[in-house]
C-alpha positions, 0 to 999 in steps of 0.5 A: 736094401731099397732104391732111393726115391724116384718118379716113374713114367710108363712111356707110350711112344718114342716121341714121349721118351725122347722128350722126357729124356731131353728134359731130365737128362742124365737123371732119367734112366730107361727100364726095359727088362730091369734085370741089371738096373733094378738090383743096381737101384736097390743097392743105390749104385744107380739113383735115377730121379725118373724111371722111364718104362719103355715096355709099352712102346710099340715096334721095339720087339720081335724078330723079322727076316729081311732080304740081307739081314735078321732084325731083332727089336731091342725089347725082344726078351731072351726067351723069345730069342730062344723060341724063334725059328728065324734065330735058330735058322739064321743066327744059331749062335744067339740061340746057343748063347741064351741058355748060358745067360743067368737063370730062367727068371732072368731070361724071361724078362731080360732084353737084348737091347738092355743087355748090350746097352749095359755092356757088362764085360762078362756078358755073352751077347756082346761077344756073340754080336762081335762074332756075328758082325752085327750092327746096332741101330741107335735112335734119339730125338735127332734121328737114327744111326747105325753102329757096328758091333766092333765100335759099340762096346767101349769098356766096362758098362760103356758104349758108343751111345750118345746122351739121349740115344737108345738101342732100337734094334740089332741087325745080323747079316744073313749067312751067304756061305756055309757057317759053323758056330759055337759058344761056351764059358767057364763059370763056378756055378751055372748062372754065375758070371763067366770067368772066361768065355768065347763065341766062335764063328767059322765061315767055310769055303770048299772045306776050308776056313774062309773067315774066322771070328773068335770073340772073348768075354769075361777076360777084359773090360769089354768083349773083344776079338782075338785077331792072331788066333783068327789068323791062325785058322784062316785057310785051314781045312775045317777037318784038320783045324790047327787048334793048338796053334790058334790057342797058343796065338790067343794066349800070347796075344791076350792080356786079361784083367783080373777080377773078383772071379779069377786072376789074369793068368787063370783067365788066360788059361781058361780062355785057351781051354774054352777056345780049344774045346769049341774048335775041337767041337766044330771040327768034330761037327764038320766030320760028322756032317 
């Protein structure tokens, strides 16, 4: 299989990008890492008239540490996230998620911005951004705006980006209190799409859970948080988390969507298994100091 005919432009600036997007409209698609777009083009699921290569636009990649947030450029590749000391220190959940993403060849080219703009419901990073209370910075020819991660993912391959708008960067608030986080998933084989997964962040205060965020992926049409399970954890001692109660609340609240990988009942069970496993690990981590 091969792509339908298309034109290609190596874009050198945001001004050039927005001009071309405005002129071509929906028939123009952006090439960043290309790890989702190129296969879709090969199968002719995507048929752009113009492919806009943004990899040479300056200022769209890298990790920088600000006073209150960690800023990640949209073109930052997975392997750069894994190697970043700022990510390891201030957003370890991202570092823990990277090895779960596909295979090394994918991680060497795939980008954070391309991943979240693609909005695959089985992808790890949307759930991670929900757990970390991230903000997505979007930009178009009319200017920029910020979109909370909780409002960004609207459905399968659907985001809050407007026509002509791109992801420019992502911001992660710097932790102000002690935190523990973890991510895991169930896959048939390493590198496969997740049948069910969870990213969890616990904010601690005086040895108790001041805030809990449980973000699930691979179980619905988008990454989503489970408020009942989070509420079951709030105020509990981290050394004695009510794991069974939280898992039961999650399974009662969750209404998974069946897909090619598993049925709804299987996904509900697996989401509970992963969540329980992660909470047990975080509790043990706390006990071991």
